[in-house]
N, C-alpha and C positions, 0 to 999 in steps of 0.2 A: 764691515767698513762703514764709516759714516760719511755723509756728504759734507761739502764745505759749509753749507748754510747751517746745518746742525752743529758743526764744529764751532762756528763763530758764536752761535747762541750759547753753547756750553762754555766757551771762553769768557763771554760776558758774565754768565752766572758765576763762574769761578772768581772773577774779579770782584763782583758784588759781594760774594761770600767773604772774600779776604777783607774787603773794606768793612763789612759788618763786624768781623772778629776784632779788627783794630779799633773800631769805634767802641765796641763793648769793653775792650781792655782799657781805653781811656776813661770811659764812664766809671768803671769799677775803681780806677785809681782815685778819681775824685770822691766817689762814695766811701772809699776806705778812709780818706782824709776826714770826711764828714763824720764817720763812725768814731774816729779817734777824738775829734772835737767834741762830739756829743758825750763821749765817755769822760773826757776831761772836765766838762762843765756840768755834768750830772743830768743830761737830757736823756729821755728814754730812747731806745733803739728805733722804735716805730713812731711814726707820726701819721695817724689815720687821716687827719684833715688834709695834709699835704698829699698823701697818697690818692685820696679821692679827687683832689684838684688835678693831679697829674693824669689820672685815668680819664677824667672828663676831657682834659685838654688833648690827650692823645687820641681819644675817640673822635673828637672834632677834626683833628689833623688827618686821621684815617679816612673819614668821610670825604674831606676835601681832596684827598689823593685817590679816591675810588678804591680804597682798601677796606675790607670787612672790619668794622669797628669791634666786633666781638673777638676776632682774631687778635687785633692790636691790643685789646684789653688783656686777653690771656697772656700775650707775650710780655706786656709790661708787668702784669701781676707776677709772672715767673721771675722777672728781674728784681722787682721790689722785694719779693720773698727772699731771694738770695742776698740782697743788700741787708735786709733786716737780720738775717742769719749771721752775716759778717759783723754787723754792729753788735749783736749779742756776744759773739766770740771776743771782740775787742773789750767789751765791758767786763767779761769774766776774767780777763787778764791774760 
């Protein structure tokens, strides 16, 4: 049996996890539209310059939030790689 304090912490974690899932879903809806647009106008699926800017921006945000910048970069890199994979699939038809 867990105590009330631990239960409240876990409920907060569960709420945050749910919010993260919904935010990621919204992000992927937008990036899928970007992938379709890129395919329509003949742009490549990946944009290394933009990716570098985003990683640098996220690392700065992580530092300001007292979150490990290396962790945040790994997290964003995972998302970027998945987005590029989706863009490549759109391009292939």
